[in-house]
N, C-alpha and C positions, 0 to 999 in steps of 0.2 A: 284478446280479452284481459290477459293478465296485467300489462302495464296500465290499463286504464284503471283497473281495480286498484293497483298500487297507488296511482295518483289521488283516487278517492279517498283511500285510507289516510294517506299522508296530509291531505287537506283536512280531514276530519280531526286528525290528531292535533293539528295546530290550533283548532278551534276549541278542544276540550277546556273546560274551567274545572280545575281540580280544587280550587278554593283560593282565597287571597291572603288573609291575615289569621294567624301570625305568619309572616314571611318565612321565619325559620322552619316552619312546618311544610309549606307548600312549595316553597323554591326547590327543595331538593327533589321533590316530585317532578317538577318542570325540568329540572336538570338531568335526571336519569332518563326521562322519557325522550329528551332531545339528543341523546347520544347516538341514535340511529339503531341499526340492527337490520334484519330482514323483513320484520313485520310479517312473519310467516304465518302466525296463528290467525290474525284476522283475515288474512289473505285467503287462507283455507276455508275459513267460514263463509266468506263470499262465494268462493269457487264451489264449495258444497251447495249452497243455495242456488248457485247459477245452473246446476245440473237440472233443476226443476222449474226455474223461472227466470225471467230477464228483468224483473223489478226488484232491484237489490237496494234502493236508497233507504228504505226503512230498516235494512239489517245492518247499516254500517256501525251504529253505536252498540247494539249488542255484541258485533264481531270485535269492537275495540275492547270490550270486557276482557277478551282472552289476552289481549297484548298488555293491558294494564296489570292483570293478574301476574303474567309471566315476568314482567319487570319488577313487580313486587317481590317475586321469588329471588330474582337476581340480587335486589337490594339487601335482602336477608341473608342470602347465601354468601354474598361478599362479605358480610360482617362476620358470619360464622367461620368463614374461611380465612379472615383477615387479609383478603386480597387488596392489594393496593391500587390496581388499575381495573377499570372496566371499558372495554373498547378504546383503550389507548388513553383514558382520562382518569382522573382521580375517581375513586369509589366514593359514595356518599359518607361513609363512616370516616373516610380519610379527610374529605373536603370540610365536612361538619365534624360530627362526633357520633359514637356508637348510640347514644341516646336518641339522637335526631334520626338516625337510620332506622331504629326500630319504630319510632312513632310515624314517621313519615310512611313507612312501610305499611303500618296498620291502616292508615288513611287510604292508601292505594287499594287495599283489599275492600274497603267499604266502598270506594268509588266504582270497583269493578263490579260490585253486586248492583249499584245503582244504574249502571250502563246496561245491565240486563233487563231492567225494567222498562227501557226505552223501547217503544214500538214492539213489545212483545205482548201478544193477546192474553187476556186474562185466563182463558181456558188452558193455555199452554204454559203460562208462567210457572205453575207448581213443579211441572216435570222439568223445565229448563233450570230452575233453581235446585232441584234435587240432583240432577246430573252434574250440574256445575259443583255443588257442594262435594258430591263424591269424588269428582276428579280432584279438586283442590285438596281433599283430605289425602288422597293417594299421592299426590306430588310431594306433600309433607312427609308421608311414609317413606317414599323414596329418599328423600333428603336424609331422614333419620337412619335408614339402612346404610346409606352412603357413609355417613359419619361413623356408624357402629364398625363398618368394614375397616376403617382406618387402624383400629386396634385389635381386630379379630384376625386370627392367623390361618383359620380352616375355611375360607370362603370357597363355596364350590361354584362352578360355572353356571348352573341353573339359578343360584342365588343371585349371582351378579346380573343375569339377564333380566330376572325379575326386577331387580333394583332399578335398572335403566328404563325398564318398561313403566315403572311408576314415575320415576323421577323426570323423565323426558317424553316418553311416547304417549302416555294417556292424555296429555294436554293437547297433543296434535290430533289425536282421535276424536277427543271432544270437540276440538274446533271445527272439524268436518261434520260431525253429528249435529252440532249446533246449528250449522248451516242447513242441514236437511230438515231439522225440526221447524226452524223458521219458515221454510218453504212449504210446510204441510207435506212433507215427503212420506211415502208408506213407511212403516216402521221398520220393515225388513231392509229397505234401502238405507235408512238411518244407521241401521247396525252394521251393515256392510261398509259404510263410510267410516264409521268408528273403528272398525277392525282394519280397514286399509290404512288409516292415519296411524294407528298404533304400530302396526308392522313396518310402515314407512319410517317411523320414530324410531324404533329398534336399529333399523338398517343405518339410519342417520347417525345415531350414537355411535354405533361400531365403526362407521366410516371415520367418525372424528378420532376415535381410539387410534385407528390405523393411520390417519394423517399426522397424528401426534409423534409417531415413531417413524414414518417413512415420507411425510410431506416435505414439500419444498419450502424451506424457511422464508423465501422471498414472496410466496403467496399465502403460506398458511395462516399468517396474522399473529402468531405467538411462537414462543420458543419450541422448536422441534426437539423431541425428548423429554419435554417437561414432566410427562407422567412417569417416566422411568426415573428422573432424578428425585422425584417426590415419593417414590415407591408406591405409586397409585395402583390400586388393584383393578385391572382392566381385563377384558376377554383375552388380549394377547399374553398378559403375564400369567394369569390363571391357567391358560392352556399350556404354556411353556412349563410352569411348574408341574402340571399334571403329567407331562410327557417326557420330561428330561431325564437322561440317565444320571448316573451317580456323579460323573465328572461334571456335567452340565449343571446339576443340583449344587455341586461345590462352587462353582463359579457364581452361580446366582446368589448363594449364601454370602460370598465375599462382598457383594455389592449391595445387597437389600438389607435394609434396616441398619445400615452403617453410616457414620458421619460421611458427608461427601467431600473428599479432599479434590478430587478432579472430575467435574461433571461431565466433561466430554468423554473421558475414559470410561466412565460408568455407562454412559449411553451406548457407546461402541461395543462394551462387553456384552450388555444385555441384548443389544440388537443382533450381535453375532450368534447368540443362542437362539434367538428368534429365527434367524436365517437358516441355521442348521437344522431346526426343526420344522421348517417350512410353515411358521405361523401366519405369515402374510397370505399365502394363498388358502389356508384354512379360514382366515377372517374374511376373506373375499367371498369365499363359498358360502358362508353364513350369511352375510350382507345380501347375496343373490337369492338365497333361500327365503329370507324375509321379504325381499323384493317380489319375488314370485308369488309368494302368498298373499302379498298386498294386491297384485295384479289380478289374482282370481276373485278377490272381493270386488274389484272395480268391474270386472266382466259381468259379475252376477247383478249389478244394478240394471233396474228396469227402466233405462233410459237410452236414447239413441246413442250410437257410438261416437258422432261428431261432439256431442256435449262432454264426453269423457275425456276427449283427447287434451284438452289443456291441463287437466289433472295428471293425467299419465305423463305427459310432458315435463310438468313441474317436478314430479318424483324423480325423474330421469336426471333432471338438472342437480336435484339435491345429493344424489348418489354419485353423481360424476364430478361434483365440486372439488377443488384443490385447496379451499380455504373455509 
């Protein structure tokens, strides 16, 4: 089922018309949308709907709203982070300029809302728009917390987990919930799907944090150790800081918040502390906790087990990935 859904989404993405003139406004949108990616969010929407119906063609454009919105957040996040590359290509603010990145991103948000109006019944539309707006605001809250954490020194692990829930996980949850809503699923099933997606999103982000430290550079797709080099506050670092003894705290203090003279030496030193404190198995245990919580929500869906199997398999693929 999944490859067919992916092909359906890819074709629909090619046919989307974001606008034509002025080209300086719309070319950056076509550019960022052409850079690829997993297209995970619209796929989840269609898979959520497919639990309840086999008629999916009318749901494709509302599903694509999640992808356009996601790429809008990437465009603005790249600008805020001053990131030079996105998926190996120049970011929009580098290829054009910051003002273009802001304005093109604004139009992408508008287009995301327009896609939600496609083939959504009038009785359902207010609920869909409210849930999308709530989710969009939560994603922005997560981004703001992430930026706040760059300068704050007393971040707790629960605060970090809530930040990644907002910044990453809630949109995955909404994507699945949207599919259920579009397919007229019972409210309880839509809620279980939302919770399933949110828990998978938390596990997904923690897996990303883990791969950044312990991933294979040949398959990870970006520099291993980048979070350590940039002093990024992750579950691994916060857990290490909470559990380190005096000597380990001193080692961390020598490397964190200091000018980076030897990036590889910094990565090795901090990773050694992680190894001493067994941070990797602790992170893997938390990932598994979220995964098991997600599976409980999937089990509670009132649909045949055969219909749930593709969603369970996709979740396993996401958590077993090496990139």
